[in-house]
N, C-alpha and C positions, 0 to 999 in steps of 0.2 A: 329280428336278428337271431341266427342260430346259436345254439348254446355253445359257449366258450369252453374249451377243454378243462383248463385249471386256472382258478381264481384266487388271488392272494388278498386278503383284506388285512393290511399291515398297520398296526399302531406304533408310531414313533413318538418318543418324548421320555423325558425324565420325571418319574413319579415322585421324586423327592423335591421337585421345584415347582410346586403349586400348579397352575394351570398348564405348565409345560407337559404334564402327565395326562392331558386329555386324550391323546391318541391311545395309549394303553387302556385308559378308563372305558373308552368307547369299545374297544375290543372285548373287555370283560363284560360290559352290558349286553353286547350282541351274543356272546357265548352263552350267557345265563338266560336270556329271553327268547332266543330263536333256534330253530333247527335249520341246518343248512344241507343242501345236497353234498354228496361226497366229493365233488370236485371244487368245492369251496373251502379254502383253508384260512383260519384266523390266526393271526400271530402277533404277540407283543414283541417288537423288536428292541425296545428300550432306546438308547441313543447310540446307534451303530456308526455314525459319521460316514465315511466312504465305504466302511465295511457293509453298508446296505447293498451295494452293487451286486454282488453275487446271488442275493435273494431274487433279484428280478429275473434271473435265468430259469427259475423254477415255475414260472407262471406265464400263461397266455395273456392274462389281464391282471392289473393290480389296482386296488383302491387303497390309497394311503390316508392315514388318519393322524392329524398332528395339530399342535398349536401353531398358528401362522401370524407373523407380524405383517399387519396391513393397516392403512389409514381408514379404520372403521371403529365403531364402539366395541368394547369388550363383549364377547358372546356372539358377534356376527359370524355368519358362515360364508366362506368363500370356496367356490368349486373351480378348479383349474385342471384342464386337459394337458396332456403331454405336449401338444404343439405350443400351448401358452407358456408352459414351464421351461422349456428348452430355449425360449426367447428371452428369459430374464437375464440381465447382466450378472455375471459371476462376481461375488464380492472379493476383495483382494485377500482377506485372511479369514481363516476358519478357526473357531474356538472349539474346545473339546466338546461342548454341548450342541454344536451346530449339526443337524443331521445332514448337511451337504447335499441336499436333495438334488438340486440343479446339477452339481458336478457328477453325482452318482448316476443321474439319468443320462448325461452326456457321455460318460464312460461306458455305460451300458449300451447306448445307441452306437457308439464307436465300436464296441466289441461284439455288435451284433446280438445282444442278448436281452435288449429291451423289448417287453411286450409292446404291441401296437396299442393296446387299450391301457391307458393310465389316467386315473382320476385322483386328484388330491382334494380331500374334504378337509378344509382348514378351519379351525376355530380361533378367533382372535382372542388372545389372553387379557386378562386384566392384571394379574400379578404372577410373576415367575420368580419368586423368591423362595428360600428354603422352607419347605412344608409340605404335607402330604395330602392336602385338601384343595379341591377346586373351589374357586370363588363362586358366588351366587349367579353372577352373569354367565359364566362358562357352564355351570350346571344347567342353566335355563336353555342353553343352546343344545343340549344333549339330544332332545326329541328331534329337532330339525336335522342334526348331523346323522342320526340313525335313519331318519327318512330318506336322506340323500344317498345313503349306502344302499339301503333296500331298493331305491328306485334304479340305482346303477346295476345292481345285481339283477333286477328284472329286465333291464335293457340288455344284459349280457345273457339272458335266458336261464338265470338260476333263481329260483323262487325260495324265499325263506318262509318258514312257518313259525308262528308263535308257539313257544312251549305251553303245553297244557297247564303245568305248574310253574310259570315263569316267576322267578325270584330275582331279588337284588343280589348281584354277585359278591363273592368273597373276594375283598381287595387286599392282597397280601401285604401291601405297603401301608395299609391303614390299621392293620391288626396290631394290637399290643403284644410285644413279645415278652414273655416272662420266663426267666431262666431260673431254674432251682439249683443251687450249688450246695453240695454238702460242705459244712465248714472246712474240712481239711483239704478239699479240692481247690479251693480259691485262694489259699494262703500265700501263694506266690505272687499274686497281684498287688502292686504297689498301693498302699493306702487301704488295702482290705481290712475292715475292722474285725479282727478275730484272732 
């Protein structure tokens, strides 16, 4: 297959809800371990809901990375093409954390901004409760998910190269935030001891 003009590797998920953050986690792993051609863009989209639709117009092909509810063991990888995704029945209600992927793809298709090439790399979560860490089952799926992304990029004519000094990424949502307040600056805060 000839090289595709612009490819988006888009991580979707809430990093504050355990395994739901696997999409952004995978983007960070890819960024820290691989070098990509200039036509490949990696983005952590967070939880955009239907706001994801405009991002589709920026690319000729997209690879979506996210946690995916499926009847499978936690950590299982599921791959879906656009033709499979748009056949999924649309659920009646959307909650604020639902990426609304099927709706967004249908809107983009209707608006003629949806790329022809769409691959969803989904990882079945174990726990999507408040917390910033992935479960061991989902961590174990990372290698397979990355391999699926690299295989799709290869199919699209974009080869990734391993960084010479590949390192574990800095994950902003797992870093401890330490704030230093001068005692006079925080006195207006209720309950401040000072």
